[in-house]
N, C-alpha and C positions, 0 to 999 in steps of 0.2 A: 292479581295484577302486580303487586309489589314484588312477588317472587320472580316474575318475568323481568322486571326492571333490575333486580339484584343479579339475576343470571346474566343479563346483557352487560351490566357493569363489570362483573367478574370476568367475562369473556374479553371485554375491552382491556382490562388490566393485564390479563394473561398475554394478549397480543402485544401490548406495549412492552411488557417484560421480555417477551421472546424477541422482539425487535431490538431491544437494548442489548440482549445477549448476542445477537447476530452482528450488531455494530461492533461490540467489543471483540468478537471473533475476527472480524476483518481488520481491525486496527492491529490486533496481535499478529495476524498473518503478514501485514505490511512491516511491522517491526521485526519479525523473524526474517524476512527477506533482507532487510537492512543489516541485521546481525550476521547473517550468512555472508553478506558482502564484506562487512567489517572483518570477519574471521577468515576471509578468503576460502570459504567452503564452497567451491564451485558447483559441486553436485547438488547441494541443498539450495543454493541460489538459483541454479538452472531449473530446479523443480518448481520454483515460484513463478517462472515465466512460461507463458504459452508459446508454442512453436511458431506462431505468427505474431509474436510480440513486436512492438515498436516503442522506442523511446525518443522523445524530442528534446534536444538540448541546444545550448548556444553554439556548440561545435558540430551540430548536425543531427540527422536522424539515424538511430541505431537499431539493428535487428537483434535477435536473441544471441547470436554468436558474438557480435561486437560488444554487447552488454556484458556477457560473461568474460570476454577477453579483457575488459576493463578492470577486472579484479587484480591483474598483475601490474597495472599502472597506478593503482590506488593505494594510499595509506590512510585509511579512515580510523582516526584515533578515538573519536567519540561522536555520538549523535543523540539528539533528544527531540521528541515530538511535542507539539502544542497545537491548540486550536483545531483538533481533529473534528472532521465533519464527515458523516457517512450517509449516503443515500442509495436506495435500491430502486432504480428505474423499472426493473422487473425482477422476478425471483432469481434469475440467473446472472444478473449484472449488478456490480457494486461500484459506485463512484466514491472515492475517498480523497478528501482534500485536507491539507494540514500544513503547518510550518515545521520545518526541520532545521535544527541548529547543529552544524557539523564543525569538527576540528579535523583537519587532515590536508592531504595533498593529492593531486591527480597529475600524472606525468611530471612529477617533481615540483609542481607549482602549487603554492598555498591556495586552497579553495575553501578555507574556513569562512563561516558566516551563517546567516539565516536565509533559508530558501522557502519560497512558496512552492508546494509540491502537490501533484495530483496523480492518482493511479486509478485505472479502470481494471477491475477484476471480473472474470467471467467464469461461471460454473459449467464445466463440460463433463464429459463421461468420466474423466479421471479426477474430478474435483475442481477446486478454485485455482485459477492461475491468472497472473497479471497479463493483460493484453496491451496495456498502454501505461507509460509513466512519463512525467515531465517535471522539471524543476526550473525555477527562475529565481535568481538572487533577489532578496527583498531590498528595497531602497530605504 
């Protein structure tokens, strides 16, 4: 009987460890997308976005082409994440929320500050890609 309990405990710990690894993987994917944006690597940034991607911002809703075009209008000097939270509503969907502190400009206007951000990633035939992203400046 105690062997069965030990086996169940070990299985539960393995699942928790695996889940933590998956969460770290998704945070790293999000940071890599930001890094591609900062470095103006349009091909790498585009690969992080699904073909039916949408972004919701104070200046409107953007599709994948508009989002990638934003690289030329941006000068992102630095960014850092905090308060990351990852949830998997199902095995092929990841919801990531976090605070991001940025230094930089967009369209020549300073947009430095801290933002509350959320991304939804979906795992399709070609792997994980962002299907939705939004940011709102923290007050």
